[in-house]
C-alpha positions in Angstrom: 205.3 28.9 -26.8 203.5 30.1 -29.9 203.6 33.8 -30.5 200.2 35.3 -31.5 200.3 38.1 -34.2 199.5 41.6 -33.0 195.7 42.1 -32.9 196.0 45.5 -34.6 197.7 44.0 -37.6 195.1 41.2 -38.0 192.3 43.8 -37.7 193.9 46.1 -40.2 194.5 43.4 -42.7 190.8 42.5 -42.7 189.7 46.0 -43.5 189.4 47.6 -47.0 192.4 49.7 -47.9 190.5 52.8 -48.8 187.2 54.6 -48.2 186.1 54.1 -51.9 186.1 50.3 -51.4 183.8 50.6 -48.4 181.4 52.9 -50.2 181.1 50.9 -53.4 177.4 50.3 -54.0 176.1 46.8 -54.2 174.6 45.8 -57.5 170.8 45.5 -57.6 168.8 43.4 -60.0 166.2 45.0 -62.3 163.4 43.1 -60.4 164.6 44.4 -57.1 164.8 48.0 -58.4 161.3 47.7 -59.9 159.9 46.5 -56.6 161.7 49.3 -54.7 160.3 51.9 -57.1 156.8 50.6 -56.9 156.8 50.7 -53.1 158.2 54.2 -53.1 155.5 55.4 -55.4 152.8 54.3 -53.1 154.2 56.1 -50.1 155.0 59.2 -52.1 151.5 59.4 -53.6 149.9 59.0 -50.1 151.9 61.9 -48.8 150.6 64.5 -51.3 148.0 67.0 -50.1 145.2 68.6 -52.0 143.7 72.0 -51.4 140.3 72.7 -53.0 139.6 76.1 -54.7 143.3 77.2 -54.8 144.5 79.3 -56.4 141.1 79.9 -58.0 137.6 78.4 -57.4 137.2 75.0 -59.1 140.9 74.0 -58.9 142.1 71.3 -56.5 145.8 72.2 -55.9 148.2 69.3 -55.3 150.9 70.2 -52.8 154.2 68.3 -53.2 155.9 70.1 -50.3 155.3 67.3 -47.7 157.7 65.2 -49.8 160.5 67.6 -48.7 159.4 68.2 -45.1 160.0 64.7 -44.0 163.6 63.3 -44.2 162.4 59.7 -45.0 160.1 60.9 -47.7 162.6 63.2 -49.2 165.2 60.4 -49.3 162.6 58.1 -50.9 161.7 60.7 -53.5 165.3 61.2 -54.7 165.9 57.4 -54.8 162.7 56.9 -56.7 163.7 59.5 -59.3 167.1 57.9 -59.6 165.6 54.5 -60.2 163.2 56.0 -62.8 166.1 57.6 -64.6 168.2 54.4 -64.6 165.2 52.5 -66.1 164.8 54.9 -68.9 167.6 53.9 -71.2 169.2 50.7 -70.1 170.9 52.4 -67.1 172.5 55.1 -69.2 172.8 58.4 -67.2 172.4 61.9 -68.6 175.3 64.3 -68.6 173.2 67.2 -67.4 170.0 67.6 -65.4 168.0 70.8 -66.3 165.7 72.0 -63.6 162.8 74.4 -64.2 162.2 77.5 -62.2 161.3 77.1 -59.4 160.3 73.8 -58.0 162.6 71.9 -60.3 165.3 73.4 -58.1 164.0 71.5 -55.1 165.2 68.1 -56.3 167.1 68.6 -59.5 170.5 69.2 -57.9 170.1 66.3 -55.5 169.2 64.0 -58.4 172.1 65.3 -60.4 174.5 64.4 -57.5 173.1 60.9 -57.3 173.5 60.4 -61.0 177.0 62.0 -61.3 175.6 64.6 -63.6 175.8 68.4 -63.8 172.9 70.6 -63.0 171.7 73.6 -65.0 168.9 75.9 -63.9 166.3 77.3 -66.3 165.1 80.6 -64.9 162.5 83.3 -65.7 163.6 86.1 -67.9 166.1 88.5 -66.3 167.2 86.3 -63.4 170.5 84.9 -64.8 173.7 86.8 -65.3 175.9 86.7 -68.4 175.1 85.6 -72.0 171.9 83.5 -72.2 169.6 81.8 -74.6 165.8 82.4 -74.4 162.6 80.7 -75.3 159.0 81.9 -74.8 156.0 79.9 -73.8 152.2 80.6 -73.5 150.6 81.2 -70.2 146.9 81.6 -69.3 147.1 85.4 -69.5 149.9 85.9 -72.1 153.5 84.9 -72.7 156.5 84.3 -70.4 160.1 83.5 -71.1 162.8 81.1 -69.8 166.5 81.6 -70.0 169.6 79.4 -69.6 173.2 80.5 -69.5 175.1 79.9 -72.8 177.7 77.6 -71.2 175.3 75.5 -69.1 175.2 72.7 -71.7 178.0 71.6 -74.0 177.3 70.5 -77.6 176.4 66.9 -77.7 175.8 66.4 -74.0 172.8 64.2 -73.1 170.2 66.2 -71.1 167.2 65.3 -68.9 164.7 68.1 -68.1 163.0 67.8 -64.7 160.1 69.6 -63.0 157.6 68.9 -60.2 154.4 68.7 -62.2 153.5 68.5 -65.9 150.2 70.2 -66.6 149.8 72.0 -69.9 153.4 71.3 -70.9 154.3 74.8 -72.1 157.1 75.6 -69.7 158.7 72.2 -70.2 158.5 72.6 -73.9 160.4 75.9 -73.7 163.1 74.3 -71.6 163.5 71.5 -74.2 163.8 74.2 -76.8 166.6 75.8 -74.8 168.5 72.5 -74.7 168.3 72.2 -78.4 169.5 75.8 -78.9 172.6 75.0 -77.0 173.3 71.8 -79.0 172.4 69.4 -76.2 170.8 66.0 -76.9 167.4 66.0 -75.1 166.9 62.4 -73.9 163.6 63.1 -72.1 161.5 64.8 -69.4 161.0 63.6 -65.9 158.2 64.8 -63.5 157.1 63.9 -60.1 153.4 64.2 -61.0 151.3 64.3 -64.2 147.9 65.9 -64.6 146.6 63.5 -67.3 143.6 65.3 -68.6 145.6 68.5 -69.6 147.6 66.3 -72.0 150.7 68.4 -71.6 153.0 65.5 -72.8 151.6 66.0 -76.3 153.5 69.3 -76.5 156.9 67.7 -75.7 159.3 66.4 -78.4 161.1 63.7 -76.3 160.0 60.8 -74.1 158.0 61.8 -70.9 158.3 60.0 -67.6 156.4 60.6 -64.4 156.5 59.0 -61.0 152.9 59.7 -60.1 149.7 60.5 -62.0 146.5 62.3 -61.2 143.6 61.5 -63.5 140.9 63.8 -61.9 139.8 66.9 -63.7 140.1 70.3 -62.1 143.5 69.5 -60.6 146.6 71.6 -60.7 
């Protein structure tokens, strides 16, 4: 009579030896990634809402919050941002993601986790403890200031600045200045949406990348 090997031993031998092996991501081609990104952009753009005459008459406000209210859209957003970053510099990932106060905080940490990067918040003046660097920027009715903690970025680290929308570009430019003041290597800016007619990217001193665009005037 032939003796069969124990079922448990056969099953165990067919399984990966550790969790890391099971979780290893499958490689994707650039064509597949581009197709996935294009599809995500369509669904994300369709989910945005517009509110006329907010916050003042004549402004059509674009609301990005529906992207976070739905789990599927939220997942798609973070994945699309990840794909956008990977396409920027031949797959090279930044060391640090810098998110702007306040809506850059909505997705900056999640994106940093996906990329294996650190996250550093840039906040309005007086909101961060300890030693900080500061940079000012112009607003409609005067000036405001951003701060970042002195140890948030190490000298020579590659840094990507992220925010929800680029409009006039003043706040993003101030964040880029803070990166330089700490000795970081600013590799670019990434936004969910760009308001084209305000030409905010012209104020920025590194490549600008956006998932979505809005070309209509009177939009914010």
